[in-house]
C-alpha positions, 0 to 999 in steps of 0.5 A, spaced: 500 500 499 501 506 498 504 510 505 509 509 510 512 503 505 511 506 498 510 501 495 511 504 487 507 501 482 503 504 475 497 500 471 497 506 467 503 507 462 502 508 455 509 507 450 510 507 442 506 502 441 500 508 442 502 516 443 507 514 448 514 517 447 518 511 449 519 504 448 516 499 453 523 496 455 525 504 457 519 504 461 521 498 465 528 501 466 526 507 468 521 503 473 526 500 476 531 506 477 525 509 481 524 503 485 518 500 482 515 494 484 511 493 479 509 496 472 503 495 468 502 497 459 495 500 457 496 501 450 490 505 447 485 500 444 479 501 441 476 494 438 473 492 434 472 499 431 478 504 430 477 511 429 485 512 429 491 510 425 496 509 432 491 504 437 492 498 437 488 493 432 488 486 430 494 483 429 498 489 432 495 488 439 497 481 438 505 484 437 504 489 443 502 484 448 508 479 446 513 484 447 510 486 453 510 479 455 517 477 453 520 483 457 516 480 463 521 474 463 527 478 461 526 483 468 522 478 472 528 478 477 527 485 477 520 487 477 513 485 476 510 487 468 504 487 467 500 487 460 494 491 460 490 495 455 486 502 455 480 500 452 475 506 449 468 506 449 465 508 443 457 506 443 456 502 438 463 501 436 468 500 440 467 496 448 472 495 453 470 488 455 474 482 456 471 478 451 473 483 446 480 482 447 480 475 449 486 473 443 491 478 448 488 475 454 490 482 459 492 481 465 487 487 466 482 493 462 482 500 464 476 503 460 476 509 458 472 514 454 475 519 450 469 520 445 463 523 446 457 520 441 453 526 439 446 526 437 448 526 429 452 520 430 458 524 431 464 522 436 467 528 439 474 528 442 474 529 449 481 531 450 485 533 443 485 542 445 480 546 447 479 549 440 477 541 438 472 541 444 469 548 443 468 546 435 466 539 437 461 542 441 458 547 437 457 542 431 454 536 434 451 539 440 448 545 438 453 549 442 450 546 449 455 544 453 451 542 458 448 537 454 456 535 452 458 533 459 451 530 460 452 525 454 459 524 456 457 522 463 451 518 460 457 514 456 460 513 462 455 510 466 454 505 460 461 503 460 461 502 467 454 497 467 455 494 461 462 491 460 467 486 463 473 491 465 477 492 471 479 500 472 475 506 471 480 511 467 480 518 468 472 519 470 471 525 468 476 527 463 472 532 461 475 537 466 481 537 462 481 543 459 477 547 464 483 550 468 487 553 463 481 554 458 474 554 463 468 552 459 463 550 465 462 551 472 464 544 476 459 547 482 454 547 478 447 543 480 447 540 473 454 538 474 454 535 481 448 531 479 452 528 474 457 526 478 452 523 484 449 519 478 455 516 475 458 515 483 452 511 484 453 506 478 461 506 479 459 503 486 454 499 483 459 496 478 465 494 483 469 497 478 475 500 481 477 508 480 484 510 478 487 516 482 490 519 474 495 524 475 497 524 467 494 531 467 499 534 472 504 531 468 502 534 462 500 541 465 493 542 464 491 540 471 493 541 478 490 535 481 488 528 479 482 525 475 476 524 479 476 531 482 477 531 490 469 532 490 468 527 485 473 522 490 469 524 496 462 522 492 466 516 491 469 514 498 462 515 501 460 509 497 465 505 498 469 506 491 476 503 492 482 507 488 488 505 485 494 510 483 496 511 476 500 516 472 497 516 465 504 516 463 506 518 456 514 518 457 518 514 462 520 519 466 513 521 468 511 513 471 510 517 478 508 523 477 506 527 483 505 520 487 508 524 493 502 528 493 496 522 493 501 516 498 498 518 504 491 514 503 488 508 506 484 506 500 489 505 495 489 497 492 496 495 491 499 491 486 498 485 491 491 485 492 489 487 485 484 482 483 485 481 476 492 480 477 490 473 481 487 471 474 
């Protein structure tokens, strides 16, 4: 557990297999130098539908898993290495379900929403840039930020309720640009209502939520996903957390971990049930 003994592990890690900057082996070597006990890889994946050319697709997914498991054996005397995916949910397309990824038998799956399905069938990217986001809201949600954010959280609730995966990834990713390019009030009653409904759905699903420091390492936020208010709602409902960095470079695998290491609610890799499968 994080805290006094500070067992270091991260299960949200991106590499050159998707949009990361470093190879898996470089990440493993960095993890060893930083005193990690475990490192888990989670390449972006969108099966069966693929909206991007740099995420895992059939064939590439199997090659990715082969490399991670080769490296797991190579470094087995120094660190535990796990093969996971960050699988997107796009209604009518990509699904973060264990059955979808059976060909690579991932050690764990992070389920995430990066694209919100609009009423006209378009997919609006959540986190590419503030400009792209506002353009998508204007063109596909009639300019209604509230409609867009409510759709995002509805999609999150569909995901946690209907699919077999382990970790809920950055469940309030819509906050990413809200510090530097504010576009909604996080204290609005309608927004709090969405957080409450989503916290209820996650608690009912029994899934783990990551406390994700990725927006800190990339300079967008000064706090993790989910927000403190959202974390409190989840904690009140008995939801457990796992600390992840969402690293896209080898050096960022423990970004801001020192700020979040005193919680008694982290699930460490020894008690992370998917790794016991």
